[in-house]
C-alpha positions in Angstrom: -22.2 -1.7 -5.2 -22.5 2.1 -5.7 -19.6 4.0 -4.2 -20.4 6.5 -1.5 -19.9 10.2 -2.2 -16.7 11.5 -0.6 -16.8 14.9 1.1 -13.5 16.5 1.8 -13.3 19.0 4.7 -10.3 21.2 4.4 -10.4 23.2 7.6 -11.7 23.0 11.2 -13.9 26.1 10.5 -15.4 24.4 7.5 -16.2 21.3 9.7 -17.9 23.4 12.3 -20.0 25.2 9.6 -20.9 21.9 7.8 -22.1 20.3 11.0 -24.1 23.3 12.3 -21.7 24.2 15.1 -20.7 27.6 16.3 -17.5 29.1 14.9 -14.4 27.5 16.5 -12.6 29.5 19.2 -9.2 28.6 17.5 -9.0 28.0 13.7 -6.4 25.2 14.0 -7.5 23.2 17.1 -11.0 22.4 18.4 -12.7 20.1 20.8 -16.3 19.2 19.9 -18.9 17.7 22.2 -20.1 14.7 20.2 -23.6 14.9 21.5 -23.9 18.3 19.9 -23.4 16.9 16.4 -26.7 16.1 14.6 -26.7 13.2 12.3 -29.0 13.4 9.3 -30.2 10.2 7.6 -28.4 11.0 4.4 -25.0 11.2 6.2 -24.7 7.4 6.1 -24.4 7.6 2.3 -21.4 9.9 2.6 -17.8 9.1 3.2 -15.5 11.7 4.7 -11.9 12.9 4.3 -10.4 15.6 6.5 -7.3 17.7 6.0 -6.6 17.5 9.7 -6.2 15.0 12.5 -9.2 13.7 14.4 -8.9 11.9 17.7 -12.3 10.9 19.2 -14.1 9.0 21.9 -17.7 8.2 21.0 -20.2 6.5 23.3 -23.8 5.4 23.2 -24.1 5.3 19.4 -26.2 2.7 17.7 -24.4 2.4 14.5 -21.2 1.3 12.6 -17.9 3.0 11.8 -16.2 2.0 8.6 -12.5 2.7 8.1 -10.6 1.1 5.3 -12.3 -2.2 4.5 -13.5 -3.1 8.0 -16.5 -2.1 10.1 -16.8 -1.7 13.9 -19.8 -1.5 16.1 -19.7 1.4 18.5 -19.4 0.5 22.1 -18.7 2.4 25.4 -15.4 4.1 25.2 -14.4 3.4 21.6 -11.5 5.6 20.5 -10.5 6.3 17.0 -7.5 8.0 15.4 -7.8 9.4 11.9 -4.9 11.1 10.1 -5.4 13.7 7.3 -6.5 12.4 3.9 -8.0 9.1 5.2 -11.5 8.1 4.2 -14.1 6.9 6.7 -17.9 6.5 7.0 -20.3 6.5 9.9 -23.8 4.9 9.8 -26.1 5.7 12.7 -29.5 4.3 13.6 -31.5 7.5 13.8 -34.3 5.8 15.6 -32.1 4.7 18.5 -32.9 6.0 22.0 -29.4 5.6 23.2 -27.8 8.8 24.7 -24.8 9.8 22.7 -21.7 11.3 24.3 -18.0 11.7 23.8 -15.6 14.2 22.3 -13.7 14.9 19.1 -10.3 16.6 19.2 -9.5 18.2 15.8 -5.9 19.3 15.1 -4.8 20.9 11.9 -1.2 20.1 10.8 -0.5 23.8 10.6 -0.9 24.0 14.4 2.1 21.6 14.8 4.6 23.7 12.8 7.8 24.5 14.7 7.0 22.0 17.4 8.6 18.7 18.4 5.2 17.0 17.7 5.4 17.9 14.0 8.3 15.5 13.6 7.2 12.8 16.0 3.4 12.4 15.4 4.2 9.9 12.7 5.6 7.5 15.3 2.2 7.0 16.9 1.3 3.9 14.8 -2.4 3.8 15.9 -3.1 6.4 13.3 -2.6 3.4 10.9 -3.9 0.8 13.4 -7.4 2.3 13.2 -7.7 0.8 9.7 -7.8 -2.6 11.5 -8.5 -2.0 15.2 -10.1 0.7 17.3 -9.0 1.3 20.9 -11.5 0.0 23.5 -11.1 2.0 26.8 -11.9 1.1 30.4 -13.7 3.7 32.4 -10.5 4.6 34.2 -8.6 5.0 30.9 -11.4 7.1 29.4 -11.5 9.4 32.5 -7.7 9.9 32.2 -7.9 11.0 28.5 -11.0 13.1 29.0 -9.2 15.1 31.8 -6.3 15.8 29.4 -8.7 16.9 26.7 -10.4 19.2 29.3 -7.0 20.8 29.9 -6.5 21.4 26.2 -10.0 23.0 25.9 -9.3 25.2 28.9 -6.0 26.4 27.5 -7.1 27.4 24.1 -10.3 29.0 25.5 -8.3 31.2 27.9 -6.3 34.2 26.9 -3.7 33.0 24.5 -0.2 34.0 25.3 3.4 33.0 24.4 3.1 29.8 26.4 -0.3 28.6 25.2 0.8 26.6 22.2 3.7 25.0 24.0 1.3 23.9 26.8 -1.3 22.6 24.4 1.3 20.6 22.4 2.5 19.1 25.7 -1.0 18.0 26.6 -1.5 16.5 23.1 1.7 14.5 23.5 0.6 13.3 26.9 -2.7 12.2 25.4 -1.0 10.3 22.6 1.5 8.6 25.0 -1.4 7.4 27.2 -3.2 6.1 24.1 0.0 4.2 23.1 0.1 2.6 26.6 -3.6 1.7 26.3 -3.1 0.1 22.9 -0.3 -2.0 24.3 -2.6 -3.1 27.1 -5.2 -4.1 24.5 -2.7 -6.2 22.7 -1.8 -8.1 25.9 -5.3 -8.6 27.1 -6.8 -9.8 23.8 -4.8 -13.0 24.1 -7.1 -15.3 22.1 -7.5 -13.0 19.1 -3.8 -12.2 19.1 -2.7 -15.8 19.2 -5.1 -16.6 16.4 -3.1 -14.1 14.3 0.1 -15.8 15.4 -1.3 -19.2 14.3 -2.4 -17.8 11.0 1.1 -16.3 10.5 2.8 -19.6 11.2 0.5 -21.4 8.8 1.0 -18.7 6.1 4.8 -18.8 6.3 4.9 -22.6 6.4 2.7 -22.9 3.3 4.7 -20.1 1.5 8.1 -21.8 2.1 6.7 -25.2 1.2 5.4 -23.9 -2.1 6.8 -25.3 -5.3 6.7 -22.0 -7.0 8.8 -20.2 -4.4 11.5 -19.7 -7.0 9.3 -17.5 -9.1 7.5 -15.8 -6.1 10.7 -14.8 -4.3 10.8 -14.1 -0.6 7.6 -13.0 1.1 7.5 -9.3 1.9 6.1 -7.7 5.1 3.4 -6.1 2.9 2.4 -9.4 1.4 2.1 -11.0 4.9 0.1 -8.1 6.3 -2.3 -8.2 3.4 -2.8 -12.0 3.7 -3.6 -11.5 7.4 -5.9 -8.5 6.7 -3.9 -6.1 8.8 -1.7 -3.1 8.1 2.1 -3.7 8.2 2.6 -1.4 11.2 -0.3 -3.0 13.2 1.0 -6.5 12.6 4.6 -5.6 13.4 3.5 -3.8 16.6 1.4 -6.8 17.7 4.1 -9.3 17.0 6.7 -7.2 18.9 4.4 -7.0 21.9 3.7 -10.8 21.9 7.0 -12.2 20.8 9.6 -9.4 20.9 10.1 -9.8 17.1 8.7 -7.8 14.2 7.2 -9.3 11.0 10.5 -9.2 9.0 12.2 -11.1 11.8 9.4 -13.8 11.8 9.9 -14.2 8.0 13.6 -14.6 8.5 13.2 -17.1 11.3 11.0 -19.3 9.1 13.4 -18.9 6.3 16.4 -20.0 8.4 14.3 -23.0 9.7 13.7 -24.1 6.1 17.3 -23.5 5.1 18.5 -25.7 8.0 16.2 -28.4 6.9 17.6 -28.4 3.4 21.2 -28.1 4.5 20.9 -31.1 6.9 18.7 -33.4 4.8 19.7 -32.9 1.2 22.8 -32.8 -0.9 21.8 -29.6 -2.7 24.5 -27.0 -3.1 24.4 -23.7 -1.2 23.5 -21.9 -4.5 20.7 -24.4 -5.2 19.2 -24.0 -1.7 19.4 -20.2 -1.9 17.7 -20.3 -5.3 14.9 -22.6 -4.0 14.3 -20.3 -1.1 13.7 -17.3 -3.3 17.2 -15.6 -3.3 18.5 -14.2 -6.5 22.1 -14.3 -5.2 23.6 -17.1 -2.9 25.8 -14.5 -1.3 22.7 -12.7 0.1 21.4 -16.0 1.5 24.8 -16.9 3.1 25.1 -13.5 4.7 21.6 -13.7 6.3 22.2 -17.2 7.5 25.5 -16.2 9.1 23.9 -13.2 10.8 21.1 -15.4 12.2 23.1 -18.4 13.3 26.7 -17.3 13.6 27.6 -20.1 11.2 28.0 -20.1 7.4 25.7 -22.5 5.6 28.7 -24.8 4.9 29.7 -24.7 8.6 26.2 -25.6 9.6 26.1 -28.5 7.2 29.5 -29.7 8.3 28.3 -29.9 11.9 26.1 -32.8 10.9 28.9 -34.9 9.4 
């Protein structure tokens, strides 16, 4: 398949110019009415990369959004979070009669300098989640976020003073915190899909630890598990913590301890042999983890069965 051309947009002003919009009021932050953006047929053959953050809610669009390796159909109240230097593609049905609406909040990283958000924006994991899952908003949730965006627009359109940037940053942090709450709600309400991932994780770990070549493969990593389940590591860990209170690494360790207990109680293998079979290079590392998880050493656990 022919790879799509990638266009890199380095500034918000360049974005405005490229999409036929008027010059932005502020060079480092802008809110764009999505209905005002005209989509040309050839745009579907282009992938994009921005040097700035994009947070958007897009509605009434007959088309698909591709981010990473997955595609999403647009729906009412679909929200996306894109960090700088990430590639995405939008394909729109140009014959659609649907009325497009929504907004795009563009924030250049330079706007965050010398603010608390410059250090904390990385903790909002949905900038990675969007590779695997968009945020689907209820009407009430969308209204809440749109009101915050309206406050941001009003502030940077008014006479800028010493307090403007601080106020705008505060509004952005509020927007991100609400989005975090709504993502957590989405995890909890999408019970069937979430439990399917849990079932796949359980099957994956069972098969991994039953494998005859575990000695050569070593212990499974979080990255390996996430790749096998077609999710990002942060997305999977966030989902598991919401559903079970434990992250991916903890689930791997729980399954490991389960297999270790089985070998300790049903075989005569030495501690070193069990550690080796479970993928550990050093038996001391195995014994330390086992003790941390069970409050017993492997030998103490085995002795309890005699």
